[in-house]
C-alpha positions as CSV (number, residue, x, y, z in Angstrom):
1,M,-6.7,-3.0,1.5
2,A,-4.5,-0.3,0.1
3,T,-5.2,3.4,0.2
4,R,-3.4,4.6,-2.8
5,S,-1.9,8.0,-3.1
6,A,0.6,10.0,-5.1
7,I,3.4,12.4,-4.0
8,A,4.9,15.2,-6.0
9,V,7.3,18.1,-5.8
10,M,6.9,21.3,-7.8
11,H,9.8,22.4,-10.0
12,G,8.8,25.7,-11.4
13,D,5.8,25.0,-13.5
14,R,6.5,21.3,-13.7
15,V,5.4,18.6,-11.3
16,K,7.6,15.5,-10.5
17,G,5.5,12.7,-9.0
18,C,5.3,9.1,-8.0
19,Y,2.8,6.5,-6.7
20,V,2.4,5.2,-3.2
21,H,0.5,2.0,-2.6
22,W,-0.1,1.8,1.2
23,D,-1.6,4.1,3.8
24,G,-2.3,7.1,1.5
25,Y,-4.7,8.9,3.9
26,P,-3.5,12.1,5.7
27,E,-2.9,10.3,9.0
28,G,-0.6,7.8,7.2
29,V,1.4,9.1,4.2
30,G,0.4,12.7,5.0
31,A,1.7,12.6,8.6
32,T,4.9,10.9,7.5
33,L,5.5,13.6,4.9
34,I,4.9,16.4,7.4
35,H,7.1,14.9,10.1
36,H,10.0,13.5,8.0
37,Y,10.2,15.1,4.5
38,D,11.4,18.6,3.9
39,V,11.8,19.8,0.3
40,I,15.3,18.3,-0.1
41,K,14.3,14.9,1.2
42,A,11.0,15.1,-0.7
43,N,13.0,15.5,-4.0
44,Q,15.2,12.6,-3.1
45,L,12.1,10.5,-2.3
46,V,10.3,11.2,-5.6
47,A,13.5,10.8,-7.6
48,L,13.5,7.1,-6.6
49,G,10.1,6.5,-8.2
50,N,7.0,4.5,-7.2
51,V,6.7,3.4,-3.5
52,S,5.1,0.4,-1.9
53,S,5.2,1.8,1.6
54,L,6.5,5.1,2.8
55,G,8.8,5.1,5.8
56,A,10.2,7.9,7.9
57,E,13.6,7.4,6.1
58,I,14.4,6.8,2.4
59,G,16.9,4.3,3.6
60,E,19.0,2.0,1.5
61,Q,18.3,-0.9,-0.9
62,H,16.8,-3.8,1.0
63,P,14.7,-6.9,0.4
64,F,11.1,-5.9,-0.6
65,S,9.7,-7.9,2.3
66,S,10.7,-10.3,5.0
67,L,9.3,-13.1,2.7
68,E,12.0,-12.2,0.2
69,S,14.8,-12.5,2.7
70,E,16.2,-15.0,5.2
71,L,15.2,-12.8,8.1
72,S,12.4,-13.3,10.5
73,R,9.7,-10.6,10.3
74,D,11.0,-9.1,13.6
75,E,14.6,-9.0,12.3
76,Y,13.4,-7.5,9.0
77,D,11.4,-4.8,10.8
78,G,14.3,-4.1,13.1
79,L,16.6,-3.5,10.2
80,Y,14.3,-2.0,7.5
81,G,11.0,-1.1,9.2
82,N,11.7,2.7,9.2
83,M,12.8,2.7,5.5
84,T,10.7,3.5,2.5
85,T,10.2,0.4,0.2
86,F,10.4,1.2,-3.5
87,Y,9.2,-1.0,-6.4
88,G,12.3,-0.2,-8.5
89,R,15.1,0.1,-6.0
90,D,14.1,-2.7,-3.7
91,R,12.2,-5.1,-5.9
92,G,14.0,-4.4,-9.2
93,E,10.8,-3.8,-11.2
94,A,11.2,-1.9,-14.4
95,G,9.1,1.1,-15.3
96,Q,8.8,2.4,-11.8
97,E,10.5,5.8,-12.4
98,Y,8.9,9.1,-11.3
99,L,6.9,11.0,-13.9
100,S,6.9,14.7,-14.9
101,F,3.7,16.6,-15.5
102,A,2.9,20.1,-16.9
103,S,0.5,20.8,-14.0
104,T,-0.9,19.6,-10.7
105,E,-4.2,18.9,-12.6
106,A,-2.3,16.5,-15.0
107,F,-0.6,14.9,-12.0
108,V,-3.9,14.2,-10.2
109,N,-5.6,13.0,-13.4
110,H,-2.9,10.5,-14.2
111,Y,-2.7,9.0,-10.7
112,E,-6.5,9.1,-10.2
113,R,-6.7,6.7,-13.2
114,M,-4.4,4.4,-11.2
115,G,-6.9,4.4,-8.3
116,C,-5.2,7.0,-6.1
117,E,-7.5,8.7,-3.6
118,Y,-5.1,11.3,-2.0
119,F,-2.6,13.6,-3.7
120,Y,0.3,15.4,-2.0
121,V,2.4,18.2,-3.4
122,M,5.4,19.9,-1.9
123,Q,5.1,23.5,-3.1
124,D,7.1,26.5,-1.8
125,H,8.3,24.3,1.1
126,V,4.7,23.5,2.2
127,W,2.9,20.2,1.9
128,K,-0.5,20.5,0.3
129,Y,-3.0,17.8,-0.5
130,T,-6.3,17.2,-2.2
131,T,-8.9,14.4,-2.3
132,G,-12.5,14.0,-3.3
133,P,-14.3,15.5,-6.3
134,D,-13.8,19.3,-5.6
135,R,-9.9,19.0,-5.9
136,S,-9.2,22.0,-3.8
137,W,-5.7,22.0,-2.4
138,R,-5.4,22.3,1.4
139,D,-2.5,22.9,3.8
140,L,-1.7,19.4,5.1
141,A,-0.1,20.5,8.4
142,N,-3.2,22.6,9.3
143,D,-5.6,19.9,8.5
144,L,-3.7,17.3,10.5
145,V,-3.6,19.7,13.5
146,N,-7.3,20.3,13.2
147,Q,-8.1,16.6,13.0
148,A,-5.9,15.9,16.1
149,E,-7.7,18.6,18.0
150,A,-11.1,17.4,17.0
151,T,-10.4,13.8,18.2
152,A,-8.8,15.0,21.5
């Protein structure tokens, strides 16, 4: 089952965001963002629109899955397993572009209606996230470190 999330980058007072279908929890999408996406790469990611699965690299256009190629699953994973898979770029679906919002509240409200549980925003070179009914924004890196220490 998918854990849906949304990713955004602040541009002044505007929020540029997109949807992510798989692994939206902090240890999934959140950890990938912290370890692999600085502000420049985050902007490049969001600019390509809605995401099926977030990889460590944005990558290049590739078949949406091994089932849509002549490659075995192992061959596909070897070539594309580290790349992000986009609905528009890789599957050719229309209407998968990023969206722009007037506030983080508008961003969260929009993607919450799509079933998203986690929301990530790059603001002032720092990844923040929110989830649950209180909608308080937390520092993603700090929470991931605290979670890792708690389970060690």
